[in-house]
C-alpha positions as MATLAB code, in Angstrom:
seq = 'XXXXXXXXXXXXXXXXXXXXXXXXXXXXXXXXXXXXXXXXXXXXXXXXXXXXXXXXXXXXXXXXXXXXXX';
ca = [
       4.626  -35.370 -115.473;
       1.743  -33.151 -114.480;
      -1.971  -33.989 -114.544;
      -4.512  -31.190 -114.203;
      -8.294  -31.399 -113.927;
     -10.478  -28.373 -113.304;
     -12.884  -29.653 -110.659;
     -15.649  -27.252 -109.810;
     -17.959  -29.731 -108.093;
     -16.969  -31.097 -104.693;
     -17.897  -34.726 -105.129;
     -16.556  -37.551 -102.983;
     -17.086  -39.972 -105.887;
     -14.840  -37.926 -108.171;
     -12.310  -37.503 -105.377;
     -12.185  -41.266 -104.809;
     -11.748  -41.976 -108.517;
      -8.935  -39.450 -108.819;
      -7.308  -40.727 -105.641;
      -7.439  -44.307 -106.932;
      -5.935  -43.282 -110.257;
      -3.024  -41.448 -108.614;
      -2.487  -44.305 -106.178;
      -2.058  -46.711 -109.123;
       0.337  -44.295 -110.812;
       2.330  -43.797 -107.613;
       2.548  -47.531 -106.894;
       3.759  -48.256 -110.411;
       6.362  -45.479 -110.244;
       7.531  -46.664 -106.818;
       7.912  -50.224 -108.112;
      10.190  -48.943 -110.870;
      12.281  -46.773 -108.549;
      12.700  -49.655 -106.069;
      13.982  -51.965 -108.805;
      17.696  -52.482 -108.071;
      18.425  -52.611 -111.819;
      16.886  -49.188 -112.532;
      19.254  -46.218 -112.558;
      17.558  -43.038 -111.296;
      17.426  -40.494 -114.088;
      17.172  -43.118 -116.829;
      14.125  -43.134 -119.070;
      11.388  -45.381 -117.735;
      10.811  -48.159 -120.233;
       8.071  -50.293 -118.778;
       4.958  -51.640 -120.455;
       3.239  -51.817 -117.071;
       4.002  -48.161 -116.306;
       2.941  -47.109 -119.816;
      -0.319  -48.973 -119.255;
      -0.943  -47.076 -116.018;
      -0.236  -43.743 -117.738;
      -2.655  -44.675 -120.531;
      -5.216  -45.598 -117.874;
      -4.743  -42.168 -116.266;
      -5.255  -40.464 -119.611;
      -8.439  -42.477 -120.166;
      -9.651  -41.558 -116.672;
      -9.023  -37.907 -117.385;
     -11.647  -38.046 -120.127;
     -14.067  -40.009 -117.981;
     -13.607  -37.646 -115.051;
     -14.361  -34.583 -117.161;
     -18.009  -35.069 -116.214;
     -17.042  -34.474 -112.575;
     -15.940  -30.933 -113.382;
     -19.225  -30.130 -115.087;
     -21.370  -31.841 -112.471;
     -23.039  -34.210 -115.001;
];
C-alpha cells in the first residue's frame, strides 16, 4: 500500500495532518499484526482497518489544498 501526495508548500499544519493520518494507519496495522490469531501474509479482513484506509483516502482529498497552498 503506497500513498503519495505532491506537497509543494512546506506547511506545519499539513505535515501534522499527514502525520496524524499515518499514525492512525500504522496503529491499526500494528493492532492487526499483534493479534495472535492473525497469520502474517493472510489478507487483512477488518472493518476497523478498512475504516482507517477510507479515512486516509478522504484525507488525501482534503489535503490536496496543502499542495496548492490554498
